[in-house]
TORGU-712396 format. One record per residue (C-alpha): residue in three letters; y, x, z. Coordinates in steps of 0.02 Angstrom, whole numbers, padded with zeros to 5 digits, always signed. Each point is the difference from the previous one (the first is absolute). Example, Ala and Ser with C-alpha at 12.3 -4.5 7.8 and 13.67 -1.06 7.14 Angstrom:
ALA-00225+00615+00390;SER+00172+00069-00033;
//
This chain:
MET+06485+07683-01662;LYS-00167+00082+00047;PRO-00154-00106+00027;ILE-00058+00020+00182;ILE-00190+00005+00011;ILE-00095+00000+00166;TYR-00183+00052+00004;VAL-00108-00009+00158;ASP-00172+00081+00008;ASP-00090+00092+00139;GLU-00070+00126-00126;PRO+00129+00137-00039;MET-00080+00039-00169;ASN+00031-00176-00063;LEU+00182+00012+00054;THR+00022+00161-00098;VAL-00086-00067-00156;LEU+00105-00160-00006;GLU+00164+00092+00028;ALA-00043+00120-00142;ALA-00047-00144-00117;LEU+00169-00087+00011;PRO+00164+00060-00078;SER+00085+00137+00100;GLU+00170-00086-00011;TRP-00065-00146+00103;ASP+00018-00004+00189;ILE-00183+00013+00056;ARG-00035-00009+00186;THR-00177+00021+00068;PHE-00070-00037+00172;ASP-00172+00032+00075;SER+00018-00140+00126;PRO+00055-00182-00015;LEU+00095+00013+00164;LYS+00103+00147-00063;ALA+00038-00095-00159;LEU+00056-00154+00097;ASP+00124+00106+00099;MET+00077+00060-00164;LEU-00002-00171-00083;SER+00126-00064+00127;GLN+00125+00127-00068;ILE-00026-00012-00189;ASP-00020-00133-00134;PRO-00152+00052-00104;TRP-00035-00068-00173;ILE-00189+00018+00008;VAL-00117+00025+00149;ILE-00175+00063-00040;SER-00132+00004+00137;ASP-00180+00054+00014;GLN-00111-00135+00073;LYS-00115+00100+00113;MET+00102+00093+00132;PRO-00024+00028+00188;GLY+00100-00113+00115;MET+00059-00122-00134;ASN-00072-00047-00169;GLY+00101-00017-00158;VAL+00004-00190-00004;SER+00068-00010+00178;PHE+00129+00134-00038;LEU+00060-00085-00160;GLU+00007-00167+00089;ILE+00126+00077+00120;VAL+00096+00077-00146;LYS+00012-00173-00077;LYS+00100-00054+00153;THR+00105+00157+00027;ASN+00036+00038-00184;PRO-00030-00163-00094;HIS+00071+00062-00166;ALA-00115+00152-00009;LEU-00148-00018-00119;ARG-00164+00031+00092;VAL-00153+00089-00072;LEU-00171+00019+00082;VAL-00113+00150-00037;THR-00185-00003+00044;GLY-00151+00104-00041;TYR-00117-00145-00019;SER-00006-00168-00088;ASP+00008-00151+00112;GLU+00057-00168-00069;ASP+00023-00071+00175;LEU+00115+00145+00041;VAL+00104-00033-00155;VAL+00016-00184+00042;ASP+00043+00041+00180;SER+00133+00127-00050;VAL+00079-00120-00122;ARG+00002-00140+00128;LYS+00065+00100+00147;ALA+00105+00139-00075;ARG+00046-00077-00168;ILE-00045+00162-00090;SER+00066+00029-00176;ASP-00141+00115-00058;TYR-00171+00064+00051;ILE-00056+00179-00040;ARG-00175+00068+00018;LYS-00044+00180+00045;PRO-00026+00118-00081;TRP+00150-00040-00108;ASP+00045+00062-00172;VAL+00164+00095+00012;ASP+00069-00067-00164;ASP-00051-00177+00045;LEU+00076+00020+00173;GLU+00167+00059-00071;HIS+00000-00141-00129;ARG-00033-00133+00131;VAL+00131+00065+00121;ARG+00128+00009-00142;LYS-00036-00183-00039;LEU+00026-00040+00183;VAL+00168+00091-00004;ASP+00051-00106-00150;THR-00058-00156+00093;TYR+00101+00049+00154;LEU+00157+00029-00105;LEU-00022-00168-00086;GLU-00025-00090+00166;LYS+00150+00093+00074;GLU+00107-00055-00147;ASN-00059-00179+00022;ARG+00040+00007+00186;GLU+00174+00065-00036;LYS+00027-00135-00130;SER-00062-00131+00122;ALA+00114+00069+00136;LEU+00147-00001-00120;LEU-00043-00177-00055;GLU-00013-00055+00181;LYS+00168+00080+00037;GLN+00076-00085-00151;ASN-00077-00165+00054;ILE+00074+00022+00173;GLU+00170+00038-00076;LEU-00019-00147-00119;ASN-00047-00115+00143;LYS+00151+00062+00096;ALA+00110-00033-00151;LEU-00078-00173-00021;LYS+00029-00033+00185;VAL+00182+00052-00018;ALA+00015-00111-00155;GLU-00086-00143+00091;ASP+00113+00022+00152;SER+00150+00006-00117;LYS-00059-00158-00087;THR-00027-00084+00169;ARG+00176+00049+00053;GLU+00068-00061-00166;GLU-00091-00166+00018;LYS+00062-00016+00178;PHE+00177+00041-00057;ARG-00013-00125-00142;LYS-00059-00136+00119;GLU+00148+00042+00109;LEU+00114-00012-00151;GLU-00076-00169-00043;CYS+00060-00059+00170;TRP+00174+00023-00071;ALA-00027-00034-00185;PRO-00137-00099-00088;PRO-00124+00093-00114;PHE+00081-00058-00162;ILE+00163+00085+00052;LEU-00091+00165+00032;ASN-00096-00014-00163;MET+00162-00027-00093;PHE+00075+00160+00068;GLU-00161+00099-00031;ALA+00005-00058-00181;GLY+00175+00070-00016;GLU+00082-00168-00039;LYS+00169+00041+00077;ASN+00120-00050-00138;TYR+00135-00078+00108;PRO+00125-00080-00009;CYS-00065-00131-00120;THR+00013-00186-00033;LYS-00141-00119+00039;ASP-00032-00186-00005;LEU-00063-00045+00173;ALA-00075-00153+00080;VAL+00082+00002+00172;ILE-00034-00086+00166;THR+00092-00009+00164;TYR-00020-00090+00165;ASP+00119-00034+00143;ILE-00045-00067+00172;ILE+00096-00160+00033;LYS+00092+00006+00167;SER-00072+00172+00033;SER+00110+00025+00155;GLU-00115-00122+00091;LEU-00147+00121-00025;HIS+00078+00158+00071;ASP-00101-00009+00161;LYS-00154-00085-00073;SER-00164+00096-00017;PHE-00185-00029-00027;ASN-00135+00121+00062;ASN+00140+00116+00058;ILE+00074+00012-00176;SER+00164-00081-00044;ILE-00013-00153-00113;ARG+00126+00076-00120;SER-00109+00155-00018;LEU-00155-00106-00029;ILE+00090-00099-00136;LEU+00056+00161-00087;ARG-00176+00073+00014;GLY-00078-00155-00075;PHE+00125-00004-00144;THR-00025+00185-00036;GLU-00190-00007+00002;ILE-00005-00150-00117;LEU+00127+00081-00115;LEU-00084+00171-00011;LYS-00176-00064-00028;SER+00066-00097-00150;GLY+00067+00161-00078;ALA+00181-00037+00042;TRP+00119+00111+00097;ARG+00105-00038+00153;GLU+00163+00090-00029;SER+00101-00041+00154;HIS+00004-00100+00160;SER+00111-00040+00147;GLY-00040-00082+00165;ASP-00019-00175-00071;SER-00022+00022-00188;ALA-00085+00105-00134;PHE+00007+00024-00186;GLY-00134+00051-00125;HIS-00042-00001-00185;ILE-00133+00030-00130;GLY+00018+00085-00169;LEU+00082+00160+00061;PHE-00138+00120-00052;LYS-00076-00090-00148;ASP+00025-00162-00094;VAL-00100-00142+00076;PRO-00016-00150-00118;ASN-00038-00125+00139;SER+00120+00071+00129;CYS+00078-00170+00040;ASP-00171-00080+00028;ILE-00043+00144+00117;LEU+00157-00022+00104;MET-00025-00189+00001;SER-00171+00034+00078;VAL+00080+00122+00122;ALA+00125-00134+00053;SER-00138-00130+00022;GLU-00109+00119+00103;PHE+00150+00052+00103;ARG+00037-00183+00042;VAL-00180-00023+00058;PHE+00014+00158+00105;LEU+00161-00064+00080;ARG-00080-00166+00042;ASN-00153+00082+00080;LEU+00105+00125+00098;SER+00107-00141+00068;LEU-00154-00098+00055;GLN-00086+00151+00079;SER+00155+00060+00093;ASN+00060-00176+00043;ILE+00174+00055-00056;GLN+00098-00106-00123;PHE+00087+00091-00141;GLU+00030-00018-00187;CYS+00049+00113-00144;GLY+00095-00028-00160;ILE-00082+00083-00151;GLY+00090+00043-00162;LEU-00073+00044-00172;HIS+00087+00059-00158;TYR-00037+00091-00162;ALA+00138+00131-00009;LYS+00030+00082-00168;ASP+00068+00175-00032;CYS-00002+00057+00181;LEU+00063+00176+00026;VAL-00135+00095+00093;ASP+00034+00169+00076;ILE-00071+00111+00136;HIS+00114+00000+00149;GLU+00002+00165+00094;VAL+00064+00040+00174;ASN+00009+00184+00050;ILE-00026+00036+00184;ASP+00027+00161+00097;TYR-00139-00007+00129;PHE+00003+00146+00123;GLY+00046+00121-00138;GLN-00120-00073-00128;LYS+00061-00093-00154;LEU-00093-00164-00020;THR+00021-00124-00142;GLN-00042-00182+00027;LYS-00032-00098-00161;SER-00006-00185-00035;PHE+00014-00115-00150;ASP+00162-00091-00028;ALA+00003-00146-00122;THR+00167-00085-00033;SER+00065-00138-00113;SER+00091-00165+00010;GLY-00172-00081-00012;ILE-00058+00088+00158;ASP+00157-00058+00087;LEU-00038-00176-00060;VAL-00174-00009+00078;HIS+00075+00032+00172;ARG+00125-00141-00027;ILE-00120-00134-00064;GLU-00113+00031+00149;LYS+00140-00067+00111;VAL-00023-00172-00083;ALA-00167-00010+00091;HIS+00092-00005+00166;ASP+00057-00176-00041;PHE-00178-00066+00008;PRO-00127-00006+00141;GLY-00152+00114-00009;SER-00026+00159-00100;ASN+00058-00039-00176;VAL-00011+00103-00159;MET+00154+00003-00111;MET-00004+00070-00176;THR+00115+00017-00149;LYS-00030-00080-00169;ASP-00039+00173-00073;PHE-00141+00018+00126;TYR-00061-00180-00015;GLU-00017+00011-00189;ARG-00114+00152+00015;ILE-00128-00072+00120;THR-00156-00075-00078;MET-00079-00076+00155;GLY+00059-00123+00131;LYS+00150-00066-00098;ASN-00046-00176+00051;MET+00038+00046+00181;VAL+00175+00062-00044;GLN+00154-00109-00022;SER+00179+00029-00054;LEU+00136-00013+00132;GLY+00140+00009-00127;SER+00127+00135-00040;PHE+00099+00100+00127;ALA+00148+00118-00012;PHE-00039+00163+00090;LYS+00123+00136+00045;GLY-00002+00146-00122;GLN-00084-00100-00139;ALA+00091-00038-00164;SER-00075-00174-00016;GLU-00093-00131+00099;THR-00184+00029+00034;GLU-00131-00136-00006;VAL-00111+00013+00153;PHE-00179-00060+00010;ALA-00096-00022+00160;ARG-00175-00006+00065;LEU+00037-00098+00156;SER-00092-00001+00164;ASP-00093-00156+00054;GLN+00140-00038+00123;ALA+00135+00014-00133;THR-00099-00106-00124;GLU-00023-00136+00131;GLN+00185+00006+00043;ILE+00050-00022-00182;LYS-00122-00145-00018;ARG+00078-00086+00151;LYS+00176+00024-00070;LEU-00052-00071-00169;LYS-00084-00147+00086;VAL+00158-00039+00100;ALA+00106+00016-00156;
//
């Protein structure tokens, strides 16, 4: 790579002397007119442009000022036969010159100074290339970051969509690799059933069916407590807590869920001006067999697998049966087994025993406890008073 040196001077002798002073392997181009040099500068990329100051038609400062615009990377040098501080200041300000040489010059000094300028040009060129490479890498990095950010945004959007179908603690469980199913778990379980649900088939509030609103309310209360709604039908639903990790106060949590659900039912009935009640059942079911139920679907040539949790035991069957006892009382009543009652630590004073019942599929009678509605409590009081 040869250094390209441009020298402009209206005196031919000076052109000859400078060309002879510099190494012969360099590309030295001399011009006796600034205008001729400017024509050539549009075609080449010089390393160093040296110009005499005093020339007809255009002085050196004006010429180098133009070079600064047309060839900004070229180092600019002004040559003058006289000393003028104002000229130096003006040339630095306008043309951003890199060096200032006085005539008559010393040949050895001239060569030394131009060689230093060549080294400076090479260093600046290397820095420009590094900066360009760094800028390119930054652009590529920013593109990669943008792709990663877009990917993260899509992932977050997808996760939010998943959370419409499964609560976050379900997704976290699968991400953690906790998939050891089937297994046995002790579960606190809850169910509800709409009493006389056939009377609500055509009932709606704010263009949403009452049965859907009841299910939505139950599900929201259940999920925010950390429990899981496993299944539902048109007029009932079933959920539990303790599936993913042991919860010491699981029965207290579901007791609170049942209480909040009763308040929700009362408010929905008042707001919609539609009368309805639900029976609610609670039980602590031991050694439930929990598995992941899979259904394989062939959907337009694609194999899809739908997964859901499936918890089974005689205790889970029992909670659905004790809930039916609530249908014998007015209002929305909460029925619970003795196993559940013994594990709650709060609100026991509001719960009373209804005695023991024989339920289908159970080996022995089950003592049922109830948190009765205001209507049921008043009815019992009236019966006792009559008796």
